[in-house]
C-alpha positions, 0 to 999 in steps of 0.5 A: 488514504492514498490508493493512487498509482503513478503510471507514465504510460500503459503499464509503465511506472511514471518516473517521479525522480526517486519520489513516491507518488504519495510524497506528491499527494502529501505536498498537494494537501499540506497538513494531511496525514497521508497513508499509502494503502490499498494500491498494490492489489489488482482490482479483480483480486481485491474484489474477492480476496477479502471474503475468500476462505484461508489465510488473509492476504496482506494490504500494506500501509506506509505513513508518518503518523501512527494514529492515521496508520492505525485507522487505515489498518482497521479499515483493511481488517474490516475489508477482510485483509491483513494490514502490514506496515511498510514504514514511513510514507516515502520509503514504505510508499516506494515499496508499494508503487508500480515498479516496487517489489510489493506492487501486484504481488499478492502475499499472505500475512505471513509471507508479507511479514517475512518479506518485510523482516528480511 
């Protein structure tokens, strides 16, 4: 599971030339089934939102291996969040990284699913 975010400076997304940070992680670990997840939520929200009452907040997954995404989705559920699949590692990971439309945007499961399906 890749929960990293690439920053070029304080609060500034790194310019990776159109590549996702998880694309780089996958290159560094050939043969690994990389799933981008747990990187979009501010750490203070992450610390409490999984046990908060009400509708669960979404955590996103992106990856190219179905089984690996299922495993990560199980971890997300165990933490008290709703797993929402954003697709393949490259395109789904770009949605999640700093500067992407899902970064630091707490959404309920219903809101996230509505956004993904638009």
